[in-house]
VEXKOLMAR-414898 format. One record per residue: residue number from 1; residue in three letters; x, y, z negated of N, C-alpha, C in turn. Coordinates in steps of 0.1 Angstrom, whole numbers, plus 2048, in hexadecimal, padded with zeros to 3 digits. Atoms other than C-alpha are relative to their C-alpha. Layout:
BEGIN
+-----+------+-----+-----+-----+------+------+------+-----+-----+-----+
| pos | code | nc1 | nc2 | nc3 | cac1 | cac2 | cac3 | cc1 | cc2 | cc3 |
+-----+------+-----+-----+-----+------+------+------+-----+-----+-----+
| NUM |  ALA |   X |   Y |   Z |    X |    Y |    Z |   X |   Y |   Z |
...
+-----+------+-----+-----+-----+------+------+------+-----+-----+-----+
//
This chain:
BEGIN
+-----+------+-----+-----+-----+------+------+------+-----+-----+-----+
| pos | code | nc1 | nc2 | nc3 | cac1 | cac2 | cac3 | cc1 | cc2 | cc3 |
+-----+------+-----+-----+-----+------+------+------+-----+-----+-----+
|   1 |  UNK | 7F1 | 7FC | 7F9 |  D8B |  0D5 |  977 | 7FD | 805 | 80E |
|   2 |  UNK | 7FE | 7F9 | 7F5 |  D7F |  0DA |  99A | 7F8 | 80F | 803 |
|   3 |  UNK | 805 | 7F4 | 800 |  D6D |  0F9 |  993 | 80A | 80A | 7FC |
|   4 |  UNK | 7F3 | 7F8 | 801 |  D8E |  108 |  985 | 809 | 801 | 80C |
|   5 |  UNK | 7FA | 801 | 7EF |  D9E |  0FD |  9A7 | 7FC | 80A | 808 |
|   6 |  UNK | 805 | 7F9 | 7F5 |  D87 |  10C |  9BA | 7FD | 80E | 7FC |
|   7 |  UNK | 803 | 7F0 | 805 |  D84 |  12E |  9A5 | 80D | 805 | 804 |
|   8 |  UNK | 7F3 | 7FC | 7FE |  DAB |  12E |  9A8 | 802 | 804 | 811 |
|   9 |  UNK | 7FD | 801 | 7F1 |  DAA |  128 |  9CF | 7F9 | 80C | 806 |
|  10 |  UNK | 807 | 7F4 | 7FA |  D8F |  145 |  9D5 | 808 | 80D | 7FA |
|  11 |  UNK | 7F8 | 7F2 | 806 |  DA2 |  15C |  9BE | 810 | 804 | 80A |
|  12 |  UNK | 7F2 | 801 | 7FB |  DC4 |  153 |  9D0 | 7FB | 805 | 80F |
|  13 |  UNK | 806 | 7FC | 7F3 |  DAE |  159 |  9F4 | 7FD | 80E | 7FF |
|  14 |  UNK | 804 | 7F0 | 802 |  DA1 |  17A |  9E7 | 80E | 809 | 800 |
|  15 |  UNK | 7F3 | 7FA | 803 |  DC6 |  185 |  9DC | 806 | 800 | 810 |
|  16 |  UNK | 7FB | 802 | 7F3 |  DD3 |  17C |  9FF | 7FB | 809 | 807 |
|  17 |  UNK | 806 | 7F8 | 7F8 |  DB8 |  18D |  A12 | 802 | 810 | 7FC |
|  18 |  UNK | 7FB | 7F1 | 805 |  DBF |  1AE |  9FD | 80C | 804 | 802 |
|  19 |  UNK | 7F3 | 7FD | 7FD |  DE2 |  1AA |  A01 | 802 | 802 | 810 |
|  20 |  UNK | 801 | 7FD | 7F0 |  DDF |  1A8 |  A29 | 7F9 | 80D | 804 |
|  21 |  UNK | 808 | 7F3 | 7FD |  DC5 |  1C7 |  A28 | 80B | 80B | 7FB |
|  22 |  UNK | 7F5 | 7F7 | 801 |  DE0 |  1DA |  A15 | 80B | 802 | 808 |
|  23 |  UNK | 7F4 | 800 | 7F7 |  DFA |  1D0 |  A2C | 7FB | 808 | 80A |
|  24 |  UNK | 805 | 7F9 | 7F4 |  DE5 |  1DD |  A48 | 7FC | 80D | 7FF |
|  25 |  UNK | 804 | 7F4 | 801 |  DD8 |  1FC |  A39 | 80E | 80A | 7FF |
|  26 |  UNK | 7F5 | 7F8 | 801 |  DFE |  204 |  A31 | 806 | 802 | 80F |
|  27 |  UNK | 7FA | 801 | 7F2 |  E09 |  1FB |  A54 | 7FA | 80F | 808 |
|  28 |  UNK | 808 | 7F5 | 7FB |  DEC |  214 |  A61 | 806 | 80C | 7FD |
|  29 |  UNK | 7FF | 7F3 | 806 |  DF7 |  22F |  A4A | 810 | 804 | 806 |
|  30 |  UNK | 7F3 | 800 | 800 |  E1C |  229 |  A53 | 801 | 806 | 810 |
|  31 |  UNK | 801 | 7FA | 7F3 |  E14 |  22E |  A7A | 7F9 | 80D | 801 |
|  32 |  UNK | 805 | 7F2 | 800 |  E01 |  24C |  A72 | 80A | 80A | 7FB |
|  33 |  UNK | 7F6 | 7F9 | 803 |  E1B |  25A |  A60 | 80B | 804 | 809 |
|  34 |  UNK | 7F3 | 7FC | 7F5 |  E35 |  255 |  A7C | 7FA | 80A | 80B |
|  35 |  UNK | 809 | 7F7 | 7F5 |  E1B |  266 |  A94 | 802 | 80E | 7FC |
|  36 |  UNK | 7FE | 7F0 | 808 |  E1A |  283 |  A7D | 80F | 803 | 802 |
|  37 |  UNK | 7F1 | 7FB | 804 |  E40 |  286 |  A7A | 804 | 804 | 80E |
|  38 |  UNK | 7FE | 7FD | 7F2 |  E41 |  285 |  AA3 | 7F9 | 80C | 803 |
|  39 |  UNK | 805 | 7F2 | 7FB |  E2A |  2A2 |  AA5 | 806 | 80C | 7F9 |
|  40 |  UNK | 7F9 | 7F7 | 804 |  E3B |  2B5 |  A8B | 80E | 805 | 805 |
|  41 |  UNK | 7F5 | 7FC | 7F7 |  E5C |  2B1 |  A9C | 7FC | 805 | 80D |
|  42 |  UNK | 803 | 7F7 | 7F2 |  E4B |  2BC |  ABD | 7FF | 80E | 7FE |
|  43 |  UNK | 802 | 7F0 | 804 |  E3D |  2DB |  AAD | 80D | 807 | 7FA |
|  44 |  UNK | 7F7 | 7F8 | 801 |  E5F |  2E3 |  A9D | 807 | 803 | 80C |
|  45 |  UNK | 7F7 | 7FC | 7F5 |  E70 |  2E0 |  AC0 | 7FB | 80A | 807 |
|  46 |  UNK | 806 | 7F5 | 7F9 |  E56 |  2F4 |  AD0 | 801 | 80E | 7FC |
|  47 |  UNK | 7FE | 7F3 | 80A |  E5A |  30F |  AB3 | 80E | 805 | 804 |
|  48 |  UNK | 7F3 | 7FF | 7FD |  E7F |  30C |  AB9 | 802 | 809 | 80D |
|  49 |  UNK | 801 | 7FB | 7F5 |  E7A |  313 |  ADD | 7FA | 80E | 804 |
|  50 |  UNK | 809 | 7F2 | 801 |  E61 |  331 |  AD9 | 80B | 80B | 7FB |
|  51 |  UNK | 7F6 | 7F5 | 809 |  E7A |  344 |  AC0 | 80B | 803 | 80A |
|  52 |  UNK | 7F5 | 7FF | 7F7 |  E97 |  33E |  ADB | 7F9 | 80B | 80B |
|  53 |  UNK | 807 | 7F5 | 7F5 |  E7F |  352 |  AF6 | 7FC | 80D | 7FC |
|  54 |  UNK | 803 | 7F2 | 806 |  E77 |  36C |  ADE | 80E | 80B | 802 |
|  55 |  UNK | 7F4 | 7F6 | 802 |  E8E |  38C |  AE3 | 805 | 804 | 7F3 |
|  56 |  UNK | 7F6 | 7FF | 80C |  EA7 |  396 |  AC9 | 7F9 | 80D | 7FA |
|  57 |  UNK | 805 | 7F5 | 808 |  E97 |  3AD |  AAE | 80A | 80C | 801 |
|  58 |  UNK | 7F9 | 7F5 | 7FF |  EA3 |  3D1 |  AB4 | 7FE | 80A | 7F4 |
|  59 |  UNK | 802 | 7F7 | 80D |  EAB |  3EA |  A99 | 7F5 | 80C | 805 |
|  60 |  UNK | 80B | 7F4 | 7FD |  E91 |  409 |  A96 | 80B | 80C | 808 |
|  61 |  UNK | 7FB | 7F7 | 7F7 |  E97 |  424 |  AB2 | 80A | 80A | 7F9 |
|  62 |  UNK | 7F6 | 7F6 | 806 |  EA8 |  43C |  A99 | 80A | 7FA | 7FE |
|  63 |  UNK | 7F2 | 809 | 804 |  EC2 |  423 |  A8E | 807 | 800 | 80D |
|  64 |  UNK | 7F9 | 801 | 7F4 |  ECA |  420 |  AB3 | 805 | 80B | 806 |
|  65 |  UNK | 7FD | 7F2 | 7FC |  ED0 |  445 |  AB8 | 7F6 | 804 | 80B |
|  66 |  UNK | 807 | 7FC | 7F5 |  EB4 |  449 |  AD2 | 7F4 | 80B | 7F9 |
|  67 |  UNK | 80A | 7F6 | 803 |  E9D |  469 |  ACF | 7F1 | 7F8 | 802 |
|  68 |  UNK | 80D | 805 | 7FE |  E77 |  462 |  ACC | 7FE | 805 | 80E |
|  69 |  UNK | 803 | 7FD | 7F3 |  E65 |  463 |  AEE | 7FB | 80D | 801 |
|  70 |  UNK | 805 | 7F4 | 800 |  E5C |  485 |  AFA | 7F2 | 802 | 802 |
|  71 |  UNK | 80F | 7FF | 801 |  E39 |  491 |  AF1 | 7FB | 808 | 80B |
|  72 |  UNK | 804 | 7F9 | 7F7 |  E22 |  49D |  B0A | 7FD | 80E | 7FB |
|  73 |  UNK | 7FE | 7F2 | 804 |  E22 |  4C3 |  B0D | 7F1 | 806 | 7F8 |
|  74 |  UNK | 80D | 7FC | 806 |  DFB |  4C7 |  B06 | 7FF | 7FC | 7F1 |
|  75 |  UNK | 801 | 804 | 80D |  E01 |  4B3 |  AE6 | 805 | 808 | 7F7 |
|  76 |  UNK | 7F7 | 7FA | 808 |  E1E |  4C8 |  ADB | 7FA | 80F | 800 |
|  77 |  UNK | 805 | 7F3 | 7FF |  E09 |  4E7 |  AE3 | 7F3 | 801 | 7F5 |
|  78 |  UNK | 80C | 802 | 80A |  DEA |  4DB |  ACC | 80A | 7FF | 7F4 |
|  79 |  UNK | 7FC | 802 | 80F |  E01 |  4D2 |  AAF | 805 | 810 | 7FE |
|  80 |  UNK | 7FB | 7F4 | 804 |  E11 |  4F5 |  AB0 | 7F1 | 80C | 7FD |
|  81 |  UNK | 80D | 7F6 | 804 |  DEC |  504 |  AB0 | 7FD | 80A | 80C |
|  82 |  UNK | 804 | 7F8 | 7F4 |  DEC |  513 |  AD4 | 7F3 | 7FD | 804 |
|  83 |  UNK | 80A | 803 | 7FA |  DCE |  515 |  AE8 | 800 | 7F7 | 80D |
|  84 |  UNK | 7FE | 808 | 7F5 |  DCA |  4F9 |  B02 | 7F9 | 806 | 80B |
|  85 |  UNK | 806 | 7FB | 7F7 |  DBE |  4FD |  B23 | 7F1 | 7FD | 7FF |
|  86 |  UNK | 80D | 802 | 801 |  D98 |  502 |  B24 | 7FA | 7F7 | 805 |
|  87 |  UNK | 809 | 80F | 7F6 |  D8E |  4E7 |  B3F | 804 | 7F5 | 7F9 |
|  88 |  UNK | 7FF | 80C | 805 |  D9A |  4CE |  B25 | 7FA | 7FB | 7F4 |
|  89 |  UNK | 809 | 802 | 80B |  D80 |  4D1 |  B0C | 805 | 801 | 7F0 |
|  90 |  UNK | 7FA | 7FE | 80E |  D98 |  4DA |  AEF | 801 | 80F | 7FE |
|  91 |  UNK | 803 | 7F2 | 804 |  D92 |  4FB |  ADC | 7F2 | 807 | 804 |
|  92 |  UNK | 80C | 7FA | 7FE |  D71 |  501 |  AE9 | 7F7 | 802 | 7F2 |
|  93 |  UNK | 80A | 7FF | 80D |  D55 |  50E |  AD0 | 7F6 | 7FA | 802 |
|  94 |  UNK | 80C | 805 | 7FF |  D36 |  4FF |  ACB | 7F6 | 809 | 801 |
|  95 |  UNK | 809 | 7F4 | 800 |  D1A |  511 |  ADA | 7F2 | 7FD | 7FC |
|  96 |  UNK | 80D | 802 | 807 |  CF7 |  514 |  ACB | 7F7 | 7FF | 80E |
|  97 |  UNK | 80A | 7FF | 7F6 |  CDB |  50A |  AE0 | 7F4 | 808 | 802 |
|  98 |  UNK | 80D | 7F8 | 802 |  CC3 |  524 |  AD2 | 804 | 80E | 808 |
+-----+------+-----+-----+-----+------+------+------+-----+-----+-----+
//
């Protein structure tokens, strides 16, 4: 009879220890979740603040009715096939060393 009572007591103690261990683990997990929720909320807040600082998107230049920026004159000349200034290195022929 004493053997059964001792076994029941030991089983009850193990169950109680496991219950407290589970409670402690759940409490730690809850605390970690609350910390993570704070971090997420801070990140969302920072994200919203950063988006407010961004300039508003603008439509493409053509949709705004603005012409393209003027090209450099030498670039236009090259596009037409005109010979460029000989000092700029464009249009020179390769000379043989022989």
